[in-house]
C-alpha positions in Angstrom: -96.4 51.4 61.5 -94.9 48.6 59.4 -96.1 44.8 60.2 -94.0 42.4 61.8 -92.5 45.0 64.3 -90.9 43.9 67.6 -89.1 45.5 70.8 -85.6 45.4 70.6 -83.6 46.4 74.0 -79.9 46.5 73.8 -77.0 46.3 76.7 -73.4 46.0 77.3 -72.5 44.0 79.9 -69.4 42.4 81.4 -67.6 38.8 81.3 -69.2 38.3 84.9 -72.6 39.5 84.2 -72.6 37.3 80.6 -71.2 34.3 82.6 -74.3 34.8 85.1 -76.8 35.4 82.8 -75.7 32.7 79.9 -75.4 30.1 82.9 -79.4 31.1 84.1 -80.7 30.9 80.0 -79.3 27.8 79.0 -81.4 26.2 82.2 -84.7 28.0 81.2 -84.9 28.6 77.5 -84.3 26.8 74.1 -81.0 27.1 72.1 -81.0 28.4 68.8 -81.3 25.2 66.3 -78.2 26.4 64.0 -76.1 26.4 67.5 -72.6 24.7 67.1 -71.8 22.0 69.9 -70.4 25.0 71.8 -74.4 27.0 71.6 -72.8 29.3 69.0 -72.4 30.5 65.6 -70.6 33.1 63.8 -72.3 36.1 61.8 -70.7 38.1 59.4 -72.3 41.3 57.2 -71.6 43.3 55.1 -73.3 46.6 55.5 -74.1 49.1 52.8 -74.5 52.8 52.8 -74.9 55.9 50.6 -71.9 57.9 49.1 -73.4 60.7 51.9 -73.1 57.6 54.6 -76.7 58.4 55.2 -77.3 55.4 57.4 -74.3 56.4 58.9 -75.4 59.9 59.7 -78.9 59.1 60.1 -77.9 56.8 63.4 -75.3 59.3 64.9 -78.0 61.9 64.7 -80.6 59.8 66.5 -83.5 60.1 63.4 -86.2 58.0 64.6 -87.1 56.0 61.2 -84.3 54.5 59.2 -83.2 51.8 57.5 -79.9 49.9 57.0 -79.0 47.5 54.4 -76.3 44.5 54.6 -75.7 41.2 53.1 -75.2 38.4 56.0 -73.6 35.0 55.9 -73.2 32.3 58.3 -69.6 30.5 59.5 -67.9 32.4 56.2 -70.2 29.9 54.2 -71.8 30.6 50.9 -74.3 27.8 51.7 -77.0 30.4 53.1 -77.0 34.1 51.9 -79.2 36.9 52.8 -79.8 40.2 51.5 -81.6 42.3 54.5 -83.2 45.5 55.4 -83.3 46.2 59.3 -85.5 49.2 60.0 -86.1 51.0 62.9 -89.9 53.0 63.6 -89.5 54.8 66.9 -88.6 52.3 69.7 -89.5 49.4 67.0 -87.5 47.6 64.6 -88.2 45.2 61.5 -86.4 43.2 59.1 -86.9 42.3 55.6 -84.8 39.4 54.0 -84.5 37.5 50.8 -82.3 35.2 50.0 -79.4 35.1 47.0 -77.0 33.0 45.4 -73.6 33.6 45.3 -73.1 34.9 42.0 -75.5 37.6 42.5 -73.9 38.2 46.2 -70.8 38.7 44.0 -72.2 41.3 41.9 -73.5 43.5 44.8 -70.3 43.1 46.8 -68.8 45.0 43.4 -71.4 47.5 43.3 -73.2 45.9 40.6 -77.0 46.3 40.5 -77.6 44.7 36.9 -78.6 41.7 38.4 -81.2 42.9 40.0 -83.2 44.5 36.8 -85.8 41.8 36.7 -86.1 40.5 40.4 -89.6 40.0 42.0 -88.2 40.8 45.2 -89.8 44.0 46.3 -86.5 44.2 49.0 -84.5 43.7 46.0 -85.9 46.1 43.8 -85.6 49.1 46.5 -81.9 48.1 46.7 -81.9 48.4 43.1 -83.3 51.7 43.6 -80.8 52.8 46.3 -77.8 51.7 44.5 -79.0 53.5 41.1 -80.2 56.8 42.7 -78.2 57.2 46.0 -75.0 55.3 45.1 -75.7 52.7 48.0 -72.4 50.5 48.0 -70.4 48.3 50.4 -68.6 50.0 53.0 -67.6 47.6 56.1 -67.7 43.8 57.3 -69.2 43.3 60.6 -67.9 39.8 62.0 -69.1 38.6 65.9 -69.8 35.2 67.4 -73.4 34.9 68.6 -75.1 32.8 71.5 -78.6 33.0 71.1 -81.8 31.6 73.3 -85.5 31.9 72.1 -88.6 31.4 74.0 -92.1 30.8 72.1 -94.1 33.3 74.2 -94.1 36.5 72.1 -91.2 35.0 70.2 -88.7 36.2 72.5 -84.9 36.3 71.0 -82.3 36.6 73.7 -78.6 36.8 72.4 -75.0 37.3 73.3 -72.8 38.8 70.6 -69.3 38.3 71.6 -65.7 39.1 69.9 -67.2 41.7 67.6 -64.3 42.6 64.8 -64.5 44.9 61.9 -63.4 44.3 58.8 -62.2 48.0 58.1 -61.8 48.8 54.5 -62.1 45.2 52.8 -65.5 43.5 51.4 -64.1 40.2 51.3 -67.2 38.4 52.7 -66.4 34.8 51.9 -62.4 35.1 53.2 -62.2 33.0 56.5 -58.7 34.8 57.2 -60.0 38.3 56.7 -57.8 40.5 58.8 -60.3 41.9 61.6 -59.6 44.2 64.5 -62.0 44.6 67.4 -63.7 48.4 68.3 -64.7 47.2 71.8 -63.0 46.3 74.7 -62.4 42.0 74.9 -64.3 42.0 78.3 -67.8 43.6 76.9 -70.5 41.5 75.4 -73.2 43.3 73.4 -76.6 41.8 74.9 -79.8 42.1 72.9 -83.3 41.1 73.7 -85.9 40.8 71.3 -89.8 40.2 71.6 -93.0 40.9 69.9 -95.6 42.7 72.7 -94.1 41.9 76.0 -91.4 40.5 77.7 -92.4 37.5 80.0 -92.3 38.7 83.4 -89.7 35.9 84.4 -87.2 36.4 81.8 -87.6 40.0 82.7 -86.5 39.2 86.1 -83.6 37.4 85.2 -82.1 39.9 82.6 -83.0 42.8 85.6 -80.8 40.8 88.2 -78.1 39.9 86.0 -77.6 43.1 83.4 -79.8 45.8 85.1 -82.4 47.8 82.7 -80.7 50.7 83.6 -77.7 49.8 81.5 -79.6 50.1 78.1 -77.8 51.4 75.3 -78.3 52.4 72.0 -75.7 50.1 70.3 -74.9 50.0 66.6 -72.6 47.3 65.6 -72.4 48.9 62.0 -71.2 52.4 63.7 -68.7 50.8 66.1 -67.4 48.7 63.3 -66.4 52.0 61.2 -64.9 53.9 64.2 -61.2 53.7 62.5 -62.2 55.4 59.3 -61.1 58.7 60.7 -65.3 60.1 60.6 -66.7 61.9 63.5 -68.6 60.0 66.0 
């Protein structure tokens, strides 16, 4: 098993559950330091997949060990751009990431990997190989607003991902006016709970009372945001 693997639990919650849980966590945990005055920030990711949509197919088939590549920005700004690979290993997740500049980002958005030829980053070398051998290319933009809370014990991170929207067939990552549409009903919020070895008992109790552990779902924002492409899910 690779290092830095974590547990990741996901739930769909309704507006009432969100309000109760958000209000409770606000009083017992720390907000993410990058949050705005409303306790939120905007995330936009451009996901990549192979010419055969292997990442999409693996998720739908429930393949236990799989990778997803994406470029991620915050608040539609180019001041901080990351290439990321999120990996799943059975019931654990791991994430590798490296910052990139706007020029390299534009090249990768255009499907051009030549800027990676002399990279010293292991992750970027991997992206170069995938783009050359498996024709990895950008496929969909995923947008949402995140409200995040943290706890230092076991690096607990609890997030509410709201207003999920898909950029359909556009890859215009830095366009704040990008047309997007919601793949989920407006009243649904995605709750994610991440931690290392165990979840502190009192946090588990709070989430259980508000969301119910029986409602865990294998949620993939990436898969949801490709729903309008006419593929079979």
